[in-house]
C-alpha positions as CSV (number, residue, x, y, z in Angstrom):
1,X,47.3,-62.8,-60.5
2,X,50.3,-60.5,-61.4
3,X,49.9,-57.3,-59.6
4,X,52.5,-55.5,-61.6
5,X,50.9,-56.4,-64.9
6,X,47.5,-55.1,-63.6
7,X,49.1,-51.8,-62.5
8,X,51.2,-51.5,-65.6
9,X,48.0,-51.3,-67.7
10,X,46.6,-48.6,-65.4
11,X,49.9,-46.6,-65.3
12,X,50.4,-46.5,-69.0
13,X,51.7,-43.0,-69.1
14,X,55.0,-43.7,-67.1
15,X,58.1,-43.0,-69.1
16,X,59.8,-46.0,-67.5
17,X,59.2,-49.4,-69.1
18,X,57.1,-51.8,-67.0
19,X,58.4,-55.1,-65.9
20,X,57.4,-58.1,-67.9
21,X,54.4,-60.0,-66.5
22,X,55.2,-62.8,-64.2
23,X,54.0,-66.1,-65.6
24,X,52.5,-68.0,-62.6
25,X,52.9,-71.7,-62.5
26,X,52.2,-74.2,-59.8
27,X,53.3,-72.6,-56.5
28,X,55.8,-74.4,-54.4
29,X,54.7,-75.8,-51.0
30,X,54.1,-73.2,-48.3
31,X,57.2,-73.0,-46.1
32,X,55.1,-72.4,-42.9
33,X,56.1,-70.9,-39.6
34,X,59.5,-72.5,-39.5
35,X,61.9,-69.8,-38.3
36,X,63.6,-68.0,-41.2
37,X,67.3,-69.1,-41.5
38,X,68.3,-67.4,-44.7
39,X,70.3,-64.2,-45.1
40,X,68.9,-61.1,-43.4
41,X,70.3,-58.4,-45.6
42,X,69.1,-55.0,-46.8
43,X,66.3,-56.6,-49.0
44,X,64.9,-58.7,-46.1
45,X,65.1,-55.8,-43.6
46,X,63.4,-53.5,-46.1
47,X,60.6,-56.1,-46.6
48,X,60.0,-56.5,-42.8
49,X,60.0,-52.8,-42.1
50,X,57.8,-52.1,-45.2
51,X,55.1,-54.4,-43.8
52,X,55.5,-53.7,-40.1
53,X,55.9,-49.9,-40.2
54,X,54.7,-47.0,-42.4
55,X,58.1,-46.7,-44.1
56,X,61.8,-46.7,-43.0
57,X,64.6,-44.6,-44.2
58,X,67.8,-46.0,-45.8
59,X,69.8,-45.6,-42.6
60,X,67.1,-47.4,-40.6
61,X,66.9,-50.3,-43.0
62,X,70.7,-50.5,-43.1
63,X,70.8,-50.5,-39.3
64,X,68.2,-53.2,-39.1
65,X,70.1,-55.4,-41.5
66,X,73.2,-55.0,-39.4
67,X,71.4,-55.8,-36.2
68,X,69.8,-59.0,-37.5
69,X,66.3,-60.3,-37.6
70,X,65.8,-61.1,-33.9
71,X,67.1,-57.7,-32.7
72,X,65.0,-55.9,-35.3
73,X,61.9,-57.7,-34.1
74,X,62.8,-56.8,-30.6
75,X,62.8,-53.2,-31.7
76,X,59.5,-53.5,-33.5
77,X,57.8,-54.9,-30.4
78,X,59.6,-52.8,-27.8
79,X,57.3,-51.2,-25.3
80,X,57.1,-47.5,-25.7
81,X,55.1,-44.9,-23.9
82,X,51.8,-43.7,-25.3
83,X,52.0,-40.4,-27.2
84,X,51.2,-37.2,-25.5
85,X,47.5,-36.2,-26.2
86,X,46.4,-34.0,-29.1
87,X,46.6,-30.2,-28.6
88,X,44.7,-27.1,-29.6
89,X,47.2,-26.1,-32.3
90,X,45.9,-22.8,-33.5
91,X,42.2,-22.2,-32.3
92,X,42.3,-19.1,-30.1
93,X,38.6,-18.9,-29.2
94,X,38.0,-22.0,-27.1
95,X,37.5,-20.7,-23.5
96,X,38.4,-24.0,-22.0
97,X,41.5,-24.9,-24.0
98,X,44.3,-22.4,-24.6
99,X,46.4,-22.8,-27.7
100,X,49.1,-25.4,-26.9
101,X,46.9,-27.3,-24.4
102,X,45.0,-30.5,-24.8
103,X,41.2,-30.7,-25.2
104,X,40.6,-34.4,-24.3
105,X,38.8,-33.6,-21.0
106,X,37.4,-30.2,-21.9
107,X,33.7,-29.5,-22.3
108,X,32.1,-27.9,-25.4
109,X,30.2,-24.7,-25.6
110,X,26.8,-24.6,-27.2
111,X,25.8,-21.8,-29.4
112,X,22.7,-20.3,-27.7
113,X,21.1,-19.2,-31.0
114,X,21.7,-22.3,-33.2
115,X,22.2,-25.0,-30.6
116,X,25.3,-26.2,-32.4
117,X,28.4,-27.3,-30.5
118,X,31.3,-25.0,-30.9
119,X,34.9,-26.1,-31.0
120,X,34.2,-29.6,-32.2
121,X,35.6,-29.1,-35.7
122,X,39.0,-27.9,-34.6
123,X,39.2,-30.8,-32.2
124,X,38.5,-33.2,-35.0
125,X,41.2,-31.7,-37.2
126,X,43.6,-31.8,-34.2
127,X,42.8,-35.5,-33.6
128,X,43.6,-36.2,-37.3
129,X,46.8,-34.4,-37.5
130,X,47.9,-35.9,-34.1
131,X,47.3,-39.3,-35.5
132,X,49.3,-38.7,-38.6
133,X,52.1,-37.2,-36.6
134,X,52.2,-40.3,-34.4
135,X,52.6,-42.4,-37.6
136,X,55.5,-40.2,-38.8
137,X,57.1,-40.4,-35.4
138,X,56.7,-44.1,-35.0
139,X,60.4,-45.0,-35.4
140,X,61.0,-48.7,-35.7
141,X,57.8,-49.9,-34.1
142,X,54.9,-52.0,-35.2
143,X,52.5,-50.2,-32.9
144,X,51.0,-47.8,-35.5
145,X,50.4,-50.5,-38.0
146,X,48.7,-52.6,-35.4
147,X,46.6,-49.6,-34.3
148,X,45.3,-49.3,-37.8
149,X,44.8,-53.0,-38.0
150,X,42.5,-52.9,-34.9
151,X,40.8,-49.8,-36.2
152,X,39.9,-51.8,-39.3
153,X,39.0,-54.9,-37.3
154,X,36.4,-53.1,-35.1
155,X,35.3,-50.8,-38.0
156,X,34.0,-48.0,-35.8
157,X,33.1,-45.0,-38.0
158,X,30.8,-42.0,-38.3
159,X,31.4,-38.5,-37.0
160,X,31.6,-39.0,-33.3
161,X,32.8,-36.9,-30.4
162,X,36.6,-36.6,-30.8
163,X,37.0,-37.0,-27.0
164,X,35.4,-40.5,-27.4
165,X,37.6,-41.2,-30.4
166,X,40.7,-40.3,-28.5
167,X,39.9,-42.9,-25.9
168,X,39.0,-45.5,-28.4
169,X,42.1,-45.1,-30.5
170,X,44.3,-45.0,-27.3
171,X,42.7,-48.3,-26.2
172,X,43.7,-49.9,-29.6
173,X,47.2,-48.5,-29.3
174,X,47.5,-49.7,-25.7
175,X,46.5,-53.3,-26.7
176,X,48.3,-53.2,-30.1
177,X,50.1,-56.5,-29.6
178,X,48.7,-57.3,-26.2
179,X,45.9,-59.7,-25.0
180,X,43.2,-60.1,-27.6
181,X,40.7,-61.5,-25.1
182,X,41.2,-58.6,-22.7
183,X,40.9,-56.1,-25.6
184,X,37.5,-57.5,-26.4
185,X,36.4,-57.1,-22.8
186,X,37.5,-53.5,-22.9
187,X,35.7,-53.0,-26.3
188,X,32.5,-54.4,-24.8
189,X,32.2,-51.3,-22.6
190,X,34.2,-48.8,-24.6
191,X,32.1,-45.6,-24.7
192,X,32.6,-45.1,-28.5
193,X,31.6,-48.7,-29.2
194,X,28.6,-48.4,-26.9
195,X,27.3,-45.6,-29.1
196,X,28.4,-47.0,-32.5
197,X,26.6,-50.3,-32.2
198,X,23.8,-49.1,-29.8
199,X,25.0,-51.0,-26.8
200,X,24.0,-47.9,-24.8
201,X,20.4,-48.7,-25.8
202,X,20.5,-52.4,-24.9
203,X,18.2,-52.9,-21.9
204,X,16.3,-55.8,-20.2
205,X,13.1,-54.4,-21.6
206,X,14.4,-53.5,-25.1
207,X,17.3,-55.7,-26.0
208,X,19.5,-54.5,-28.9
209,X,21.4,-57.2,-30.7
210,X,23.6,-55.0,-32.9
211,X,26.8,-55.4,-30.8
212,X,25.9,-59.0,-29.8
213,X,25.8,-59.9,-33.5
214,X,29.0,-58.2,-34.5
215,X,31.1,-59.4,-31.5
216,X,30.5,-62.9,-32.8
217,X,30.5,-62.4,-36.5
218,X,33.2,-59.7,-36.9
219,X,35.2,-59.4,-33.8
220,X,35.9,-62.8,-32.3
221,X,34.9,-66.1,-33.9
222,X,33.5,-65.3,-37.3
223,X,30.6,-66.7,-39.3
224,X,31.1,-70.2,-40.7
225,X,29.1,-71.9,-43.4
226,X,25.3,-72.0,-42.9
227,X,24.6,-75.3,-41.2
228,X,20.9,-74.8,-40.8
229,X,18.3,-72.2,-40.1
230,X,20.0,-69.6,-37.9
231,X,23.1,-71.8,-37.5
232,X,26.4,-70.3,-38.8
233,X,28.5,-73.3,-37.7
234,X,30.5,-71.2,-35.1
235,X,27.4,-69.7,-33.4
236,X,23.7,-69.4,-33.8
237,X,20.9,-66.8,-33.7
238,X,20.2,-68.0,-30.2
239,X,23.7,-67.1,-29.2
240,X,23.3,-63.6,-30.6
241,X,20.2,-63.1,-28.5
242,X,21.7,-64.5,-25.3
243,X,25.0,-62.6,-25.7
244,X,22.9,-59.4,-26.2
245,X,21.0,-60.1,-23.0
246,X,24.2,-60.6,-21.0
247,X,25.5,-57.2,-22.2
248,X,22.5,-55.2,-21.1
249,X,22.8,-52.3,-18.7
250,X,25.9,-50.5,-20.0
251,X,25.8,-46.7,-20.7
252,X,28.2,-44.2,-22.0
253,X,28.6,-40.7,-20.5
254,X,30.2,-37.4,-21.5
255,X,29.2,-37.5,-25.1
256,X,29.3,-33.9,-26.5
257,X,29.0,-32.6,-23.0
258,X,29.0,-29.0,-22.1
259,X,29.4,-29.8,-18.4
260,X,33.0,-29.7,-17.2
261,X,32.2,-32.1,-14.4
262,X,30.9,-34.9,-16.7
263,X,33.8,-37.1,-17.7
264,X,34.0,-39.4,-20.7
265,X,33.4,-43.0,-19.8
266,X,31.0,-45.8,-19.3
267,X,29.0,-47.1,-16.4
268,X,26.7,-50.0,-15.5
269,X,23.0,-49.4,-14.6
270,X,21.8,-52.4,-12.6
271,X,18.1,-51.7,-13.3
272,X,18.7,-52.0,-17.1
273,X,20.4,-55.3,-16.8
274,X,18.8,-58.7,-17.5
275,X,19.5,-60.7,-14.4
276,X,17.9,-64.0,-15.7
277,X,20.1,-66.9,-16.7
278,X,21.2,-67.0,-20.4
279,X,21.6,-70.3,-22.2
280,X,23.9,-70.6,-25.2
281,X,23.4,-73.1,-28.0
282,X,25.2,-76.3,-28.7
283,X,27.9,-74.3,-30.6
284,X,29.0,-73.2,-27.1
285,X,28.3,-76.5,-25.4
286,X,24.9,-75.3,-24.1
287,X,26.7,-73.2,-21.5
288,X,24.6,-71.2,-19.1
289,X,25.5,-67.7,-18.0
290,X,24.1,-66.8,-14.6
291,X,23.7,-63.2,-13.5
292,X,27.1,-61.5,-13.1
293,X,26.0,-57.9,-13.1
294,X,28.8,-55.7,-14.5
295,X,31.2,-58.7,-14.8
296,X,28.8,-60.7,-16.9
297,X,30.1,-59.3,-20.2
298,X,33.6,-60.7,-19.3
299,X,32.1,-64.1,-18.7
300,X,30.7,-64.0,-22.3
301,X,34.1,-63.3,-23.7
302,X,35.7,-66.1,-21.6
303,X,33.2,-68.6,-23.0
304,X,33.6,-67.4,-26.6
305,X,37.4,-67.7,-26.3
306,X,37.2,-71.4,-25.3
307,X,36.7,-72.1,-29.0
308,X,39.8,-72.5,-31.0
309,X,38.2,-71.0,-34.1
310,X,38.6,-67.6,-32.4
311,X,42.4,-67.9,-32.7
312,X,42.2,-69.0,-36.3
313,X,39.8,-66.2,-37.2
314,X,42.1,-63.4,-35.9
315,X,45.2,-65.1,-37.3
316,X,43.7,-65.0,-40.8
317,X,43.0,-61.3,-40.4
318,X,46.6,-60.7,-39.2
319,X,47.9,-62.7,-42.2
320,X,45.9,-60.7,-44.7
321,X,47.2,-57.5,-43.1
322,X,50.9,-58.4,-43.0
323,X,51.4,-61.1,-45.7
324,X,48.8,-61.6,-48.4
325,X,45.0,-61.9,-48.9
326,X,45.0,-65.4,-50.4
327,X,44.7,-68.1,-47.8
328,X,45.0,-71.4,-49.5
329,X,44.4,-74.8,-47.9
330,X,48.2,-75.0,-47.7
331,X,48.5,-71.7,-45.9
332,X,45.7,-72.6,-43.6
333,X,47.4,-75.8,-42.6
334,X,51.0,-74.7,-42.4
335,X,50.7,-71.1,-41.3
336,X,47.3,-70.2,-39.8
337,X,46.9,-73.4,-37.8
338,X,50.3,-73.3,-36.0
339,X,50.0,-69.5,-35.6
340,X,46.6,-70.1,-33.9
341,X,48.2,-72.7,-31.7
342,X,50.8,-70.2,-30.5
343,X,48.1,-67.7,-29.8
344,X,46.1,-70.2,-27.7
345,X,49.2,-71.4,-25.9
346,X,50.0,-67.8,-24.9
347,X,46.4,-67.1,-23.6
348,X,45.6,-64.9,-26.7
349,X,48.6,-62.6,-26.4
350,X,49.1,-61.3,-29.9
351,X,52.8,-60.7,-29.8
352,X,54.1,-64.3,-29.8
353,X,51.9,-65.4,-32.7
354,X,52.6,-62.3,-34.8
355,X,56.3,-62.4,-34.1
356,X,56.4,-66.0,-35.2
357,X,54.7,-65.0,-38.5
358,X,57.1,-62.1,-39.1
359,X,60.2,-64.3,-38.5
360,X,59.0,-67.2,-40.6
361,X,60.4,-68.8,-43.7
362,X,56.9,-68.1,-45.2
363,X,57.0,-64.4,-44.6
364,X,60.4,-64.0,-46.3
365,X,59.5,-66.3,-49.2
366,X,60.3,-64.4,-52.5
367,X,56.6,-64.9,-53.5
368,X,55.6,-62.8,-50.5
369,X,57.9,-59.9,-51.3
370,X,56.0,-57.3,-53.4
371,X,52.6,-58.9,-54.2
372,X,50.5,-56.7,-51.9
373,X,48.9,-53.5,-53.2
374,X,49.6,-50.7,-50.7
375,X,46.6,-49.2,-48.9
376,X,46.3,-45.4,-49.4
377,X,47.9,-44.7,-46.0
378,X,50.9,-46.8,-46.8
379,X,51.1,-45.5,-50.3
380,X,51.0,-41.8,-49.2
381,X,53.2,-42.0,-46.1
382,X,55.9,-44.4,-47.2
383,X,57.6,-42.2,-49.7
384,X,57.2,-39.0,-47.7
385,X,58.8,-40.6,-44.6
386,X,61.6,-42.1,-46.7
387,X,62.4,-39.0,-48.7
388,X,61.3,-36.2,-46.4
389,X,58.8,-33.4,-46.9
390,X,59.7,-29.7,-46.6
391,X,56.3,-28.9,-45.0
392,X,57.3,-30.9,-42.0
393,X,60.6,-29.1,-41.5
394,X,58.8,-26.2,-39.8
395,X,59.1,-26.2,-36.0
396,X,55.8,-24.3,-35.8
397,X,53.0,-26.5,-34.4
398,X,50.3,-24.8,-36.4
399,X,52.1,-25.3,-39.7
400,X,52.8,-28.9,-39.1
401,X,49.2,-29.4,-38.0
402,X,48.0,-27.9,-41.4
403,X,50.5,-30.2,-43.3
404,X,49.3,-33.4,-41.6
405,X,45.7,-32.4,-42.2
406,X,46.4,-31.8,-45.8
407,X,47.9,-35.3,-46.0
408,X,44.8,-36.7,-44.2
409,X,42.6,-35.2,-46.9
410,X,44.9,-36.7,-49.6
411,X,44.5,-40.2,-48.2
412,X,40.8,-39.6,-48.0
413,X,40.6,-38.9,-51.7
414,X,42.2,-42.3,-52.2
415,X,39.2,-43.8,-50.3
416,X,40.8,-44.5,-46.9
417,X,39.6,-42.1,-44.2
418,X,41.1,-42.7,-40.8
419,X,38.3,-42.7,-38.2
420,X,35.7,-43.5,-40.7
421,X,35.9,-47.0,-42.3
422,X,33.0,-47.4,-44.8
423,X,31.5,-50.4,-43.0
424,X,31.4,-52.1,-39.6
425,X,33.5,-54.9,-41.2
426,X,36.2,-52.3,-42.0
427,X,37.8,-51.5,-45.4
428,X,36.6,-53.8,-48.2
429,X,40.1,-54.5,-49.4
430,X,40.7,-56.8,-46.4
431,X,37.5,-59.0,-46.8
432,X,35.8,-58.5,-50.1
433,X,36.3,-61.5,-52.4
434,X,37.7,-61.9,-55.0
435,X,39.1,-58.4,-55.5
436,X,40.7,-57.8,-52.0
437,X,43.6,-55.3,-52.4
438,X,42.7,-54.5,-56.0
439,X,39.8,-52.5,-54.5
440,X,42.3,-49.8,-53.6
441,X,43.1,-49.0,-57.3
442,X,40.4,-47.6,-59.6
443,X,40.2,-44.7,-62.0
444,X,39.5,-42.2,-59.2
445,X,42.0,-43.4,-56.7
446,X,44.7,-43.9,-59.3
447,X,44.5,-40.3,-60.4
448,X,44.6,-39.2,-56.7
449,X,47.7,-41.3,-56.0
450,X,49.6,-40.1,-59.1
451,X,48.6,-36.5,-58.5
452,X,50.1,-36.7,-55.0
453,X,53.4,-38.2,-56.0
454,X,53.8,-35.9,-59.0
455,X,53.1,-32.7,-57.0
456,X,55.3,-33.8,-54.1
457,X,58.2,-34.8,-56.4
458,X,58.1,-31.6,-58.4
459,X,57.8,-29.3,-55.4
460,X,54.2,-28.2,-56.4
461,X,52.3,-29.4,-53.4
462,X,50.7,-26.3,-51.7
463,X,50.1,-26.1,-48.0
464,X,49.9,-22.3,-47.7
465,X,53.2,-22.2,-49.7
466,X,54.7,-24.5,-52.3
467,X,56.3,-27.5,-50.7
468,X,57.8,-30.8,-51.9
469,X,60.0,-33.7,-51.2
470,X,63.4,-33.1,-49.7
471,X,65.2,-34.8,-52.7
472,X,68.6,-33.2,-52.0
473,X,68.6,-34.5,-48.4
474,X,67.4,-37.9,-49.6
475,X,70.3,-38.2,-52.1
476,X,72.8,-37.1,-49.5
477,X,71.5,-39.8,-47.1
478,X,72.5,-42.5,-49.5
479,X,76.1,-43.9,-49.5
480,X,77.2,-42.9,-53.0
481,X,75.2,-39.9,-54.4
482,X,78.0,-39.0,-56.8
483,X,77.6,-42.2,-58.8
484,X,74.4,-42.0,-60.8
485,X,74.1,-45.7,-61.2
486,X,74.6,-46.5,-57.5
487,X,72.3,-43.6,-56.6
488,X,69.4,-45.0,-58.6
489,X,70.0,-48.5,-57.3
490,X,70.0,-47.2,-53.7
491,X,66.8,-45.2,-54.2
492,X,65.1,-48.2,-55.8
493,X,66.1,-50.4,-52.9
494,X,64.5,-48.0,-50.4
495,X,61.3,-47.1,-52.3
496,X,60.5,-50.3,-54.2
497,X,59.9,-53.9,-52.9
498,X,61.7,-55.6,-55.8
499,X,64.6,-54.9,-58.1
500,X,63.9,-53.6,-61.6
501,X,64.8,-54.9,-65.0
502,X,67.8,-53.6,-66.9
503,X,65.5,-51.7,-69.3
504,X,63.7,-50.0,-66.4
505,X,67.0,-48.9,-64.8
506,X,68.1,-47.5,-68.2
507,X,64.8,-45.6,-68.5
508,X,65.2,-44.2,-65.0
509,X,68.7,-43.0,-65.9
510,X,67.3,-41.3,-69.0
511,X,64.6,-39.6,-66.9
512,X,67.2,-38.6,-64.3
513,X,69.8,-37.1,-66.6
514,X,67.6,-36.0,-69.6
515,X,70.4,-36.4,-72.1
516,X,73.2,-35.2,-69.9
517,X,76.2,-37.6,-70.0
518,X,76.2,-39.8,-67.0
519,X,79.8,-38.7,-66.0
520,X,78.6,-35.1,-65.6
521,X,76.3,-36.0,-62.6
522,X,79.3,-36.3,-60.3
523,X,80.3,-32.7,-61.2
524,X,76.8,-31.4,-60.7
525,X,76.5,-33.1,-57.3
526,X,79.9,-32.0,-56.2
527,X,79.2,-28.4,-57.2
528,X,76.1,-28.4,-55.1
529,X,77.7,-30.0,-52.0
530,X,80.6,-27.5,-52.1
531,X,78.3,-24.5,-52.7
532,X,74.9,-25.4,-51.2
533,X,74.0,-21.7,-51.0
534,X,74.5,-21.2,-54.7
535,X,71.0,-21.2,-56.3
536,X,72.3,-22.3,-59.7
537,X,74.2,-25.3,-58.4
538,X,71.4,-26.2,-56.1
539,X,68.8,-26.0,-58.9
540,X,70.8,-28.0,-61.3
541,X,71.1,-31.0,-58.9
542,X,67.6,-30.6,-57.5
543,X,65.8,-30.6,-60.8
544,X,67.4,-33.8,-61.9
545,X,66.7,-35.5,-58.6
546,X,63.1,-34.4,-58.8
547,X,62.8,-35.9,-62.3
548,X,64.3,-39.2,-61.0
549,X,62.1,-39.4,-57.9
550,X,59.0,-38.6,-60.0
551,X,59.9,-41.4,-62.4
552,X,60.5,-44.0,-59.6
553,X,57.2,-43.1,-57.9
554,X,55.3,-43.5,-61.2
555,X,56.3,-47.1,-61.5
556,X,53.7,-49.9,-60.8
557,X,56.3,-51.3,-58.3
558,X,55.8,-48.3,-56.0
559,X,52.2,-49.3,-55.6
560,X,53.3,-52.7,-54.2
561,X,54.7,-53.8,-50.9
């Protein structure tokens, strides 16, 4: 299906002509995981960084192209220290946490009259703005994209204690491209997961199968075709029951605590653990699990990971996140299968398999450049990172905190709320057939997306004061801002995944200059650069640039990656 044609129908109000629909014919054979050997220029570097990060500036794309593919991948997977913890940005009445300090180990205070916990709301907003700031400060790193990938994979939601959330998201960030098997072992006893899927209620006398079911169906091996009553090809109902028994005895602690001495974590209660032998089904070779106390949950994971379908399952999810939702028989054979082999050969280290995908001929195939509809976070952050936002110019922590939280709410109106996926399976765009990515765009979210880009482009986005995109700085960061044709070409190359038609470029020029002869733009820009403090010169250049940026962001192509 032609994504641009679909979006063109939805975006009928744009003053710029839409690209002609692409007529799909029989697709050529999938190129597979063969290492990419073609040119790695600006277009290829932009594609890689568009998929692996939340947006790269012109200079960063140019530098990546100059470095080459392997060096850029080295940068993307370079080990970097974890971000400093979130702070109390502006809440002056928390007795345990002064402004400018972190709250991640601080107790709450309970209102004696209502019983409500005080200070939780500001900590939630702090966590959100901290998360968005980490995304904006990611540099050339794939870590934040993978953190969101794992957040979607595990699907933990609901309004939980932000101290628990901080530890959960830090766990995902720590294992971003690390060992998948070890990550599952950590997730088994993660305090937030114990609460989310009732693992903290799973005891020898009252087994709770919620997590045991999801760790098989959603987190590791996946449900195959129904092969018989209670038999899902890859596992059975018997396996769910036995896995749940093996996971009994774990508890979380520190949830919403008002006690400064009670730390957030998990612990094992021997008296709640089922010490009897567990017997798995024929799907796991009738393996028996003898009592292993607090290490038994790790044995479960080791057994599950003996099955190669685990590797194929997670590789399909990585493929849908970084390449495209459609996994044909050709893709399964030539991309997923060899990628899974690499994962198994490297004992389930994610990095070698994912790197092979991102440096493959298949990834750089022209058919895979620009067919993906951006999720709301990518859509909202890409252009702001690439162009710049005046609200983030402030050095004041409180103002930046408010700006990031405003952006958090904007992405939420587009139906993607960080820390609250709608389902334990994650966001539907990554698993709901046949719509997949098209789920992101509907009458409600379309208006929210266009409202955001329009207000940002025209300097009408309010965060206490009117703010907008740094269009002058953006133009100045490009190599030839005095030439209107080259300026538009360079903006398009940064903001859009594919080149435009001649008619679209003409329409952008008309939106940019609004009847002014093209040769006058050089004079307008030169007047501004020579007299940046002159309001008339500044306004003349800024107004035209805002019109241009608004027109580019209104195109269906901006919705694509």
